[in-house]
N, C-alpha and C positions, 0 to 999 in steps of 0.2 A: 920321335910321333913322328908321323907328317906335318907338315906347316898348315895345310889345308882341314887336316881333321882336327886342329889344334881347337879347343875351346872356348879360350880367350881371345884367340885371332880371330874365331866366327864373330863373336860378339862384337870385337872390333869393328870388322869386314862390315855387318851388318848398320851398325851405330852409322858408320862413313856412309853408306850408301842410304840412309834415310834422307829426304829431300829437306824436312825441316830442319834438320842436324845441319846440312848443309848451308842452309840459309841463315842460320844463326851464327853461323861459325863464319859467316861472309858479315852480319853486322856488327861481329864481334871483334873483328879483325879493323874492322874503320873505326871500332869505339874503343880499341887499345888505347892504354894508355891517358886513358881522360875520367875523369869523376863519372860515377853514375848519373848525377842529376843533370849532366853536361849531353849523356847519352841519350837521355829522357829529352831534351832541350825540343825548340820546336823547330818542325823539318826534322826529327832523329828519326833515319827510318826504322828504329826498334818500337817508337813509338806507334810509326804507321803500320806494323805488323798487330799492334793490337786491333786497329780497326779493320785491316783485311780480315780478323779471325772472327772479328762479328759481322763482316759482308758473307763469308762465308756460311758462317751460321745461318743467316738472314734467308741465303737462297736454298738453304735446306728445308728452313722452316716453311717457306713458299712452295718448295716443292711436296712437301707433305701437306699444305692445306690445299695445294690444287689438284695431288692426286699422280701427275705426268710430269715428265723431264722437260727440260729446258728444249724448245726446236721440234718435242713429239707433235705430229700431226695425228689427226685419228685416220685408221687405217681405210683405204679408197673413197675419202671424204674433204678434198680440196679447196671446194669453193667456200668463200666466206659467211655465207647463209646456214653452212654443214659445220663451222665450228664450235669449239666446245661454249658451254655458257659462261665461264667465268676463267679469264686466261691473264697472262701477265700483261702489264701497263709502263713499263718503263720506270724509273728508280726517282726517289728524290733524294738530293742532299742533306746531310743533318750533322751538326755538330756536336759529336759528342764527349759529354765530358766525363772523364775516368780520374783516377789516383794517379795514373800518371800524367796527366794533364788533357787539352783538348785535341782531340783529331775527328777529322770528318770522315764520314762514309756515306756509301750509297744504299739506300734504303728499298727494296722491291715495291711494288704495286701491284695489286689484282683490281680488274675495271669495274667487280662490284663493291670494291672497299672494304672487304671482309676477312683479310689479310689481319691480325692481330699477334704480330711476334711476342714471344717470351723472354727473350735473350735482352731487347731493347722496345720496352712496349710501347704502344703507338702514342704520340706526343710526347713520350721519355725523351730527356736528354743527359740526364745525368746516371751512372752504374751506382749501383747497389751498396757497393762500399763505400763510393763519396758521399751517399746518402747516410751512411751508417754512421759514419765521420762526423758528419753535420748535425747529424741529433747528438752524438755523444758528446761535442762540443758543447750544444744548447744545454743539456742536461748536467754540466758541467757547472753551468751560471754561466758564461760567455754570452754576453752581448752579440746581436745580430751582426752588428760594427766589427766586431771583434773575430768573429767568424768568417767574415767578409776577409778580412784583414789576412788571417790564418789560410782558409783555401786558396787566396792568390799567392801567397805565400811559398806556400808547400805542391800545392798542384798548376799554380800557374794557369787558374780557370779565373775569368771572370764573374764574380760572383756579386749579386747587387742584394741589398738587403730584402730586396722582395723575392730574389732566389734563396736565400735560407729560410723566410718564412712561407713560401710554397711548399718546401720539403718538411718543416717540421709540423704544416697542417695536414699534412698526408696521415698523419699519426691519430687523426684526431678518430675514426671508425675503431682503430684499436683499442685508444685508450677509453671510450666511452665503453666498449665491452668490456674491459676491465673492472671498468667502477660500475659497472651493473652485472659483474660475474655472480652466477648462485655462490651462496654460503654452507657453511653446515648447519643444522637445525638447534645445536646449542653450542653458544660461548659462555662460558662462566663467568670471567672477568673482562668487563667491556670499560674501553676510557675514551672519553671524550675530551678535549683541546683543543684551543683557536689559536692559529699563527695570525699576523697582521702583514699583511703586504700594501704597497701602496698601489694603487690601481686608477688608470682614467676610466670615469665615468660620466656620462652625458652633463651632468652637472657641474665637473670638474674633477680633482686629484682627491680623493681620501684615503686613509689607512683602512682596509678591506678585511673581514674576519676571513680568514679560509678553515673551517672547521674540518679537523681531523677524528674518524673513529676507529679506532684499533681494540684488538683483542686479541686474547689466550683462545687457542682452539683446543680440540683434543689431541693432538700431538705436542701440545705444551710450547710453540712457537710463538712469539707475535705475529699477528697479520694484520696489516691495511684493510677494513672493510669498506671505509670509502671517504669520499674529500669533498665538502659543499661549501659553495660560497653564497651566503642570503643576497638574496636580488635585494638592490640599490632602492633604500627607500622605509626598509622594514623596522618599525619601532618597536619600543620596550614592549607595549599592546602584542603585538605581532610575532613575536619571538618564539610564542608556543605553537603558535599556527606552523611556523619553519619546522620549529623541530617537529612537531607531530608529521609533517612532511617525510623526515628524513628518516625516522625509525617504522612507519608505515613502510617507507620505501624499502630498509632491511628487511623487513617481513615478508615482503611481496617477494624479496631476492631468497627465501629460505630461511632465514633466520627466525626459529619459532619460540625460546626461548632468551631471558639473559637471567645471570645468578646474582652477581652484582653489579652494579654500573659505578663505577669512580669518575667523579669528574668534580669542576671548577663551580661555584655558585652561576652558572650560565641562566640567563632570566629565560625563564620557561621552561626550560630542562626536563625539570624533576617530575613537573605536569605533564607533560607529554609522554616522557616516558611510561609513568604510569597509565596511561590512557593504551598504551599497545601491548606491554608488557606490564600487565597488573603486580605478579608477584615478584619482580624486582626490585632487589633492593638497592636505594641509593646510596651512595658513601658519598660525603664529600671531602675532597684532597683535604688533607690534614697543612700541607705544607702551602696552599693558595690559603686556608685560614689565618696561618700565622704569620704570613705575611701581609694581608689586607687588616689586621687588628694593629701588628705591630706600625704600620703606618701613621698611628696616634702619638705614636712616642719619641720623643727627641732623639736625634742619630747619637747625641752623646751618651745615651742611656738604654741605647737599643739591645746591645751585646748582654748588657746585665739583668734586663726584663727577658730578653729572650731563653735564656738559661731557666727561670722560672715557670714561665710558659712550657717548656720541653717536658718538666716535672708532671704535668696534666697530661700529655698523649702517650709521655714514654713509661708512665707508671705502670705496674704487672696487672693492676685489676682496677676495675671501675669503679671501686669504694676508696682507692688510693687515688685516683684522679680526682674525684670530686672533695677530697680532703686537699690536694695539692690547688685544686681551682679555690675553695676557700681561705688557703692561704694568700694566693694570690689576688681576691677580693679584699682581705684582711688588709695587706702590703700597698697593693695600688688602686684601691676603688675612688681614694678622693684625689689622687692626681691625674689616672685616665681611666675616667669611668666606661667610654668607649670600647675600652682592651675588655676592660672585665667583662662590662656586658656581652660583647661578642663572643666570650665564651663561654659565658653562661646558659646562651642560646644554641651553640652550636654542640656542645658536649651530649646533650642526651642522644643528638641525630650519629653521634661517633657510637657511641654505646656496644654497638654491633663488632667495633673491632676486639674488646675482651672476650667473645666468644670465640675468639681463634685462634690457633697455634701461632708462633712467632712467623712460618715462613708465607702462611696464608696472608698473616698481618701486615707484612711488609710490605706482599703483593699488592693490597688493595688499601693502603690507607695515604698512598700519593700515587699522583697519573704522571709519576717521573720515569714511569717504562716510555709514556710517551713521549713525554718532553727531551727524552732521550733521540727520538724520532724527528723531534720539531729542530735539535739544535743540528741536525743533519742537512736537515732543509734549509735552515738559516743560511749554514755554509754558500749553499748554492744561491740563496736570493738577495743576498744581503749586498752583493754587487751590481743589481740590475735597476736599482731604482726603480721607476716609475713603469709599472706595465701596460702598453698601450689599452688594454680592456679586460675585463672578468674574464672572455674566453682565453684570452693569452696566458691572466694569472691560472684560471684553471688546467689549464695544457701542464704549464710549465710543472704545476704542483703535481700533479698525476703523474707524471714522466717520471719527477724523481721521487717519488711514495712507491711508484712499483717498483725502480730499481731498487730502494730500500727495502723493500716487501721480500724483495727476491734472495736478499740475502740474511733477511729475519729467519724463513723459512728453512734455512739452513742449521738454526740455534736455538736445542730447544730446552728447558730450563732444567738441569741437575736434579732438583726438587721436587719436579712436577709429580713422579709417582705419590709422593706423601700427600702433596695437595690434592691431586684426584680422590685420593682414599677419602681425605677431610671433606672437599664437598659431597662427595657420596654421603656422609654421615650427618651433615647439616641441610643438605637436600638432597633427603633417600627418595620423594616420588618423584624429581625432575632430571635425576642425574639417572640413563640407563646404565645396566647391568654392564659390567667389563669396558665402561665408559672411559677411555686415555689409556685402556691397554691393549685396543683390537687394531693399533697402529703398529 
């Protein structure tokens, strides 16, 4: 076969004739035998190539913005008064921070100041990949100082704490939109729980409650509905007002009905829920009731007493639960009256549990599903110490919960079809036809 007609030879010749390949080959010869980190060090020709690519892209964007090539004149019009309304107006130097380090570029200007490039936005000095890495480190729980050190070590970029803060603050509109996104009209099982984070307020540093609302939707996956921080100074008397605002906001976002709400004994919560969703059944968390009542028992006897208490909420029927409560009364009423009185008060409120099958009962008797979410959040927040202000705390919590929510949306409960059928039996007028099977 003729060498000129050989396809492999034609492809190799085409590659050799490519100017970009030729330039890269020249740079590769200069960096031969050196590690990649050294090839990308200060003054490296390969790093400068990135800057030159950005400059060429900026020139192309400017050409599209103005609508004419560089040095092109209007035909037959050479006097200054007859020039175009908007023209090029020199360049401005800018240090661009990339994942390969800093490189200096020339950004073209126009006389009217209307040029807003896409590849490097106006006033922007950081590329998207660097921003994504900084946000990823922040969401993983690293402090701004830790991120500052990592960015300096990995990319050779001088990054102040304010640099990190500005990048993360850019997420606020996106995070706010996620917190206020539209919701489904029905969430059959909703959970409410609180996390505590040290936050600096005007009055000083306090352990501040961050409330997380999550639920199971039609697809059978756990979804984070919202995250809220009560304003500083909210007292017990004002808690009902705060919770009313929370559930009124959920209603405005499209949540029309809640079948079962599972929560700890948060002050004012039950009253607020009944005012917005009067048909919702409030289900106290058995695990939290267990913990609060066992505080009255000495540690040395707590395991033995706990075994007796478990006989109440693990009983196969409500009648047998009452028998177990009576046995607890006979045995411990004189020694631990607070324990017995607590269970005598809460048992009637737990009576709905024995109307449900085992799968649905396990789903609603405790807020453990949201406790699992809280556990993942604590992995991130435990090293943060004190958050500088409530806005920073809300930003970090939202960012972490948003990532948890994305993962949770991929994992539907295996027993969800059975639970949906049972919900349709217990709430026939409130569960739409084929709900839970339409997805």
